[in-house]
C-alpha positions in Angstrom: 69.8 95.4 110.8 69.6 95.9 114.6 72.8 97.1 116.3 74.7 94.2 117.9 74.6 95.9 121.3 70.8 95.4 121.3 71.3 91.6 121.4 74.2 91.4 123.9 73.9 90.3 127.5 74.1 93.1 130.1 77.3 91.6 131.4 79.0 91.6 128.0 77.9 95.3 127.6 79.5 96.0 130.9 82.7 94.3 129.9 82.7 96.3 126.7 82.4 99.6 128.7 85.2 98.5 131.0 87.5 97.7 128.0 86.8 101.1 126.4 85.0 99.5 123.4 81.6 100.8 124.3 80.7 104.4 125.1 77.9 104.4 127.7 76.3 107.4 126.2 76.2 105.9 122.7 74.9 102.6 124.3 72.2 104.5 126.0 71.2 106.4 122.9 71.1 103.2 120.9 68.6 101.6 123.4 66.6 104.8 123.8 66.2 105.1 120.0 65.2 101.4 119.8 62.7 101.8 122.6 61.1 105.0 121.2 60.8 103.8 117.6 59.8 100.2 118.0 56.3 99.2 116.7 55.3 97.9 120.1 56.9 100.8 122.2 53.6 102.1 123.5 52.5 98.6 124.5 55.7 97.9 126.4 56.8 101.2 128.0 54.7 103.4 130.2 57.5 106.0 130.1 60.9 106.1 128.3 63.0 108.2 130.7 65.3 109.8 128.1 66.6 112.7 130.2 67.3 110.6 133.3 68.9 107.9 131.2 71.3 110.2 129.3 72.3 112.0 132.5 73.1 108.7 134.2 74.9 107.5 131.0 77.1 110.6 131.0 78.0 110.0 134.6 78.8 106.4 133.8 81.1 107.5 131.0 82.9 109.9 133.3 83.5 107.1 135.8 84.7 104.7 133.0 87.1 107.3 131.7 88.5 107.8 135.2 88.7 104.1 135.9 86.3 104.4 138.7 83.3 102.2 137.6 80.9 101.2 140.4 80.1 97.7 139.1 80.3 95.5 136.0 76.9 96.9 134.9 77.9 100.5 135.4 76.5 102.3 132.3 74.1 99.5 131.2 70.5 100.5 130.4 67.8 98.7 132.3 64.0 99.0 132.4 61.8 99.0 135.6 58.4 97.5 136.2 55.7 100.2 136.9 55.5 99.3 140.6 59.0 100.4 141.6 58.8 104.1 142.6 60.7 106.3 140.3 61.2 109.9 141.4 59.0 112.4 139.5 57.7 109.7 137.2 54.1 108.4 137.4 54.2 105.0 139.0 50.7 103.3 139.1 51.2 99.6 139.2 49.2 99.2 136.0 46.1 100.5 137.6 43.8 103.5 137.1 43.2 103.3 140.9 46.6 105.0 141.3 46.4 107.3 138.3 48.4 110.5 138.9 50.6 108.9 141.6 54.0 110.5 141.3 56.5 109.5 144.0 59.0 112.0 145.3 61.9 109.6 145.4 63.1 106.3 144.0 62.4 103.0 145.6 65.2 101.6 147.7 66.1 98.8 145.2 66.3 101.4 142.4 68.5 103.6 144.6 70.9 100.7 145.1 70.9 100.0 141.3 71.6 103.6 140.5 74.6 103.6 142.9 75.9 100.6 141.1 75.7 102.6 137.9 72.7 101.0 136.2 71.0 103.4 133.8 67.2 103.7 134.3 65.9 103.9 130.7 62.2 103.5 131.3 59.2 102.1 133.1 57.2 99.1 131.7 53.6 98.0 131.6 52.3 95.3 133.8 49.1 93.5 134.9 46.8 95.6 137.2 48.3 95.7 140.7 50.4 92.7 139.7 47.5 90.3 140.3 47.6 88.2 137.1 50.0 85.8 135.5 48.9 86.5 132.0 50.0 90.1 131.3 46.6 91.0 129.8 45.7 94.6 130.9 42.7 96.1 129.1 43.0 99.2 131.4 46.4 100.3 130.2 48.3 98.2 127.6 49.0 94.5 126.9 52.5 93.8 125.5 52.9 91.0 122.9 54.8 87.8 123.4 58.0 87.7 121.5 57.3 84.2 120.1 53.6 84.9 119.1 52.5 88.5 118.7 48.9 87.5 119.0 49.5 86.0 122.5 50.0 87.5 125.9 53.6 87.7 127.2 52.9 86.5 130.7 52.6 88.6 133.8 52.5 90.5 135.8 56.0 91.7 134.7 54.7 91.7 131.1 56.4 94.8 129.8 59.6 94.0 131.6 59.9 90.7 129.7 58.9 92.3 126.4 61.5 95.1 126.8 64.3 92.6 126.9 62.9 90.0 124.5 62.3 92.7 121.8 65.8 94.1 122.4 64.7 97.4 123.8 66.5 97.2 127.1 69.6 95.2 128.2 67.8 93.8 131.2 64.6 94.4 133.2 63.5 94.5 136.8 60.2 92.9 137.7 58.4 91.5 140.7 57.2 88.0 141.6 54.4 87.3 144.1 53.1 84.1 142.5 55.2 83.8 139.4 55.3 87.3 137.9 59.0 87.3 137.0 59.2 83.6 136.0 56.1 83.3 133.8 57.0 86.2 131.4 60.6 85.1 131.5 59.7 81.6 130.4 57.2 82.6 127.7 59.7 85.1 126.2 62.8 82.8 126.4 64.6 84.8 129.2 66.3 84.0 132.5 64.1 85.0 135.4 65.0 85.0 139.1 62.5 84.9 141.9 64.3 86.0 145.0 63.6 85.0 148.6 61.1 87.3 150.4 63.1 89.8 152.4 66.3 89.7 150.3 65.5 92.8 148.1 64.0 95.8 149.8 60.3 96.5 149.1 60.6 100.1 150.4 59.2 102.2 147.6 57.5 99.2 145.8 53.7 99.3 145.3 52.6 96.1 147.2 50.3 93.3 146.2 50.7 90.8 149.1 53.7 92.0 151.0 54.6 88.7 152.7 55.0 87.1 149.2 56.1 90.1 147.1 59.7 89.9 145.8 61.8 91.9 143.3 63.9 90.1 140.7 65.6 90.4 137.3 64.5 89.3 133.8 67.5 89.1 131.5 69.5 87.2 128.9 71.9 85.1 131.1 72.4 83.7 134.5 75.4 85.9 134.9 73.2 88.9 134.3 70.9 87.7 137.0 73.8 87.4 139.5 75.1 90.9 138.6 71.6 92.4 138.8 70.9 90.8 142.1 74.0 92.3 143.6 72.9 95.7 142.2 69.4 95.4 143.6 70.6 94.6 147.1 73.5 97.0 147.2 75.9 94.1 147.7 79.3 94.7 146.0 80.1 91.0 146.1 78.4 89.1 143.2 77.7 85.4 143.4 80.6 83.3 142.1 79.7 81.4 139.0 83.2 80.5 137.8 83.9 76.9 137.2 80.3 75.8 137.6 79.7 72.3 136.2 76.9 69.7 136.1 79.1 66.8 137.1 78.5 65.8 140.7 75.2 67.7 140.9 72.1 65.8 141.8 68.7 67.3 140.8 65.2 66.1 141.7 62.6 66.1 139.0 59.3 66.8 140.7 56.4 64.6 139.4 53.6 65.6 141.8 51.0 68.0 140.4 53.4 70.1 138.4 53.5 67.7 135.4 49.7 67.4 135.3 47.8 68.7 132.2 50.8 70.1 130.4 50.3 71.6 127.0 51.9 69.2 124.5 54.5 71.8 123.5 55.5 72.3 127.1 55.7 68.6 127.8 57.8 67.8 124.8 60.1 70.8 125.3 60.6 70.2 129.0 61.4 66.5 128.5 63.8 67.3 125.7 65.6 69.7 128.1 65.7 67.1 130.9 67.2 64.5 128.4 69.8 67.0 127.3 70.8 67.8 130.9 71.2 64.1 131.6 73.4 63.6 128.6 75.6 66.5 129.8 76.2 64.7 133.1 73.4 65.8 135.4 72.1 63.2 137.8 68.3 63.5 137.8 66.0 61.5 140.0 62.3 61.6 139.7 60.5 62.2 143.0 57.1 62.6 144.3 56.4 65.5 146.7 53.1 64.3 148.4 52.6 67.6 150.2 52.2 69.7 147.0 48.4 69.2 146.5 47.7 70.4 150.0 50.1 73.3 149.6 48.6 74.4 146.4 45.1 74.2 147.9 46.1 77.0 150.3 46.7 79.5 147.5 43.2 81.0 147.4 43.3 81.7 151.1 46.8 83.1 151.6 47.2 85.1 148.4 43.7 86.6 148.0 43.0 87.4 151.6 46.3 89.4 151.9 45.8 91.1 148.5 42.2 92.1 149.3 43.2 93.4 152.7 45.9 95.5 151.1 43.6 97.0 148.4 40.0 96.8 149.8 39.5 100.5 150.4 40.8 101.6 147.0 39.0 98.9 145.1 35.6 99.3 146.7 35.8 103.1 146.4 36.2 102.9 142.6 35.4 99.3 141.4 34.6 100.4 137.9 38.2 101.5 137.4 39.3 97.8 137.4 39.1 95.0 134.8 36.2 92.9 136.2 38.3 89.6 136.2 41.0 91.2 138.3 38.4 92.8 140.6 36.7 89.4 141.1 40.0 87.8 141.9 40.7 90.4 144.6 37.2 90.0 146.1 37.9 86.2 146.4 39.5 87.2 149.7 36.0 87.8 151.1 35.4 84.0 150.9 37.6 83.3 153.9 37.5 84.2 157.6 40.3 85.4 159.7 40.4 81.9 161.2 40.7 80.4 157.7 43.6 82.7 157.0 45.5 82.1 160.2 45.1 78.3 159.9 46.3 78.4 156.2 49.3 80.4 157.1 50.2 78.0 160.0 49.8 75.0 157.8 51.9 76.6 155.0 54.7 77.1 157.4 54.5 73.5 158.5 54.6 72.3 154.9 57.6 74.5 154.2 59.6 72.6 156.9 58.4 69.2 155.6 59.3 70.1 152.1 62.9 71.2 152.9 63.4 67.9 154.8 62.0 66.0 151.9 64.4 67.5 149.3 67.4 68.0 151.5 69.6 65.6 149.5 69.2 67.4 146.2 71.0 70.4 144.7 67.7 71.8 143.3 64.2 70.6 142.3 63.3 70.9 138.6 59.9 71.4 137.0 58.3 73.2 134.1 58.1 77.0 134.7 54.6 77.1 133.2 52.3 74.2 132.3 50.8 76.1 129.4 52.0 78.0 126.3 51.1 81.8 126.0 47.3 82.1 125.6 45.7 83.9 122.7 44.9 87.5 123.5 41.6 87.7 121.5 40.2 84.6 123.3 41.2 86.2 126.7 39.2 89.3 125.8 36.0 87.4 124.8 36.0 84.1 126.7 35.7 84.5 130.5 36.1 80.7 131.2 39.2 80.6 129.0 40.7 83.6 130.9 40.1 82.1 134.3 41.5 78.7 133.4 44.6 80.2 131.7 45.3 82.5 134.6 45.2 79.7 137.2 47.2 77.3 135.1 49.9 79.9 134.2 50.5 80.5 137.9 50.2 76.9 139.1 53.8 75.8 139.0 55.6 79.0 139.8 53.4 79.7 142.9 54.8 76.5 144.4 58.1 78.4 145.1 56.2 81.4 146.6 54.2 79.2 148.9 57.4 77.4 150.0 59.3 80.6 150.5 62.3 79.5 148.4 64.2 81.2 145.7 63.7 79.9 142.1 65.2 80.4 138.7 63.7 79.8 135.2 65.9 79.2 132.2 65.1 79.1 128.5 65.2 75.5 127.2 65.7 76.3 123.5 62.1 75.4 122.8 60.2 78.6 122.3 58.2 79.7 125.4 59.2 76.6 127.4 61.1 77.4 130.6 62.8 75.0 132.9 62.5 76.1 136.6 64.9 75.2 139.4 63.9 75.6 143.0 66.4 76.0 145.9 66.1 76.9 149.5 65.2 80.2 151.3 68.1 82.6 150.7 69.8 80.1 148.5 70.3 82.6 145.7 74.1 82.1 145.4 73.6 78.3 145.2 70.7 78.4 142.6 72.6 80.9 140.5 75.7 78.7 140.5 73.6 75.6 139.7 71.7 77.7 137.1 75.0 78.6 135.3 75.8 74.9 135.0 72.2 74.1 133.7 72.4 77.1 131.3 75.7 75.9 129.8 74.4 72.4 129.3 71.1 73.6 127.7 73.1 75.9 125.4 75.6 73.2 124.4 
């Protein structure tokens, strides 16, 4: 039987350390042993950083013994997506293009987290250069989905989600450019927070499309998300979730585009979640957002042009090193001119303003995190049309928040691999986490 620590939230583990009931070194060893011996270890972790983890755990123990802990999560083991620079550990963003790249120092967000006392226990696999929502990576490894081991876990933070879902880390840090935190969080029944661009430092993070790239946590509770956000930003003041209730809150249920062509399991699970929230006192109003189809039509321009501009030199110098489907997606940036890109960016900014005015009367906007259930791995390997359709559909709903520039939170609904996503405003993390705590409590009731 698995040790109960392996199922606990990061925040509960932190409270156990504070109360003297959990030894950080024993906690670290428990997670390291689980990570190193699990049947899917090689598919989830690029590196298990045992020496670093134990050193940091011993320091956390000394602080705990002296009553000088740096945060609630001081001493808690966390995994890191393989695009956050980790000193003296190969960091290649899931790509052979960067093979042998060993940074000299940690990325800034990892530095902040280390100062808060988080224990870096390993690096996790991901989609190549973070440019896929599926988590399928034939170049390195493809982790399994916790609910269906024959399916992909979602990407690009695939190993991050799997490390938590399979109880091999207490929480994980991933990145989200078009849905790469929220899709794997939803498919593996986790909480995933897409932060606002600019909130968490990208210094020392391998880029995909820097104007959309964000860093965020995948974890077991909204409280964990709040604590991890504080650690990532170096902010000692965590968002206040105390007393959060649904009563008096008014949510919009978006009907435009995001409810089209849902898998039956998604449609049923999402509607069940909405019904339960309403019974628990949430006021939910169905709304149309007429600008969404146009907004989504800008995706091929704004994402692919920036991504291809970022990686053109490396890609074209060694195209055979890439999975052809990912390479083709990058090269989609060649289909648009500079005029197309500037016009699309300008229109996206206009639509952002129109959207915020349209939903100003609501606490958050609700929609399914993903319109599809986790796709079958073998079909992705052999059927090109299936891969392309699955990748586009997986990203459709989450990328709305990236295009709008807002923060967004996905919550498990209780139906396997069905996530409920709430969108707030730019830099509205404290608000969305507080709303998320109320939604979480109602969904768990």
